[in-house]
N, C-alpha and C positions, 0 to 999 in steps of 0.2 A: 396758848402758845407752848405751854409746857408739854402738852400731849404730842405735839408735832416733834418737839425736841426729844421727848421720851421715845416716840416711835422711831425716830431717826437713829437714836443711840441703839435701840434694840435691833434695828435692821443692820447697822454697822457691826454690832457684836455678832449677829447671826452670820454675816459674811465672814468675819474673822474666825468664827467657830468652824465654819465650813472649810476655810483655808487651812486652819490648824489641823482639822481632821484629815484633810487631803494630804497635807504635809506629813503628818504622822503615818498615814497609810503608805505614802511613797517611801518614807524612811524605813518602815517595817518591811516593805516588799521590794526594797531597792535591789537586793541580791537577785530576786526572781525576775525583776524587770530587766536588769542587765543580762541575765542569762537568756531571757526571751529575745532581747535585741541581738545578742550574740548568735543565738540559734537562727534567728531570722536572716541575719547577714550571711551565715554559713549556707542556709537553704537557698538564698538568692544567688550566691556564688556557684553552688552546686548546679542549680538550674541553668545559670548562664553557661557553665562549662558543658553541660549536657546539650544545650541548644547549639552551642558552637560545634560540638562533635557531630550532632545530627545534621547541621548545616554543611559541614565538610563532607560527610557521608553522602548526603543528597547531591551535592555538587559533583562528587565522584561518580555517582550512579548516573546522573544526567550526562556527564561527559562520556561515560561508557555507552549509553544509549545513543548519543549523537554519533559517536564513532561507528557503532554497529549499524545505525541507519544510513550513514554515509557509505559504508562498505556495501550494504545491500542495494543502495541506490546505484552505486557504480556498477555492481554486478548486473542489475537489471538493465542499465543503459547498454552495457556490453552485449547482454543477451538479446535485447531488442534490436541493436545494430546488426547483430548476426542474423536475426530473424528477417530483417529488411533485406539484407544481402541475399539470404536464401530465397526469399520471395521474388526478388529481382531475377535470380537465376532461373527460378521456375517460369517466370514470365518470358524470359529469353528462350527457354526451351519450348514453350508454347508457340512463340513466334517462329522458331525453327520448324516446328511441326506444321504450322500454317504454310510456310514457304515450301516445305517438302510436298505437301498436298497440292499446292498450286503448280509445282513443277511436274509432279507425277500425273496430275489430272488437268493438264493445260486446256483440254477440250471442255471442261466443266465451267459453269459460271463461277466467278470469284466468290459469290455468295455462299457456295457450298463450303469452300475452305474457311470462310469467315464463320459459318455456322458451326463447323467442327471445332474451330479455334474458340469460339464463344462458349461452346459446351465444356470444353476442357478448362477454360478459365472459370466457369461456374463451379466445376468440381474442385478446382484449386481453392477458390474462395470459401466453399463449404468446408473444405479440409482446414483451411487457415483459421476460420472463425469458430470451429468446433471447440466447445468448452472442455469436454472430457476426452481422455486419451483414447478410449474405445471408439468413440464417434470419429475422432480425428484419424485413427488408423483405418476405419471403414472407408472414409472418403479418400484417403491416401491410396488404398488398394484399388478403389474404383478409378481414380485418376491414372494410376499405373497401368491398370488393365486397358483403359481407354487409349492412353498414349501408345502402348505397345500394339494394340489393334490397329490404330491409325497408321503407325509406322510400317507395320506388317503389310497392310493394304497397299500403301504407297510403294513399298519395296517390290511386292509381288506384281503390281501393275507395271513397274519399270522392267522387270525381268521377263514378263510375258509379252505376247504379241502386242502390237500397237492398236489393238481393238479399243474402241472407246468404251471403257467400262466405268462403273461407279465404285467408290470405296464402300462396297456393300456391307462388309463386316462392321465397319465403323458406324455407318448409318443405322444398321440393326442395333448396335450397342447403344447408340444415342436413344433410339426408340425404346429399348428395353429399360434403360436407366431413367427415362423420363416418365415411364408408366408407374 
């Protein structure tokens, strides 16, 4: 029994020795520990301030991007609305061309006027759907040439005698553009 008591006392003394040494170490290094705690608190505060500043800066940048995107979206909407208006005006012009051909060439089947109108509409769609400016301009010039030729044919037919003629220049142009 004595050995158990002896071991217990030794064990208790060992723990007290450890506690004493730990206490002595803490007392000896108390100044350093306080300094480290203080530095850590300062570092945490500095980090917190830096994060707040970055957060505010990011919020500002996001706000600027949202504003910029809203402006660009508004401008695109206006542009596309104008494009739709322009496209409708082109279609109205093509309908006038068809009516002009029907009036000028009343003796021809209606299908001829529709064919000419259809070809002009195809040129308009090619122009409208072109991705690059050069191609768009190419089809625009073809459409302009086609419509000018068709109107010229119709005007000349009305001015000349009432012979039953065909819109020959227009039909030749359709044939050449289709080749």
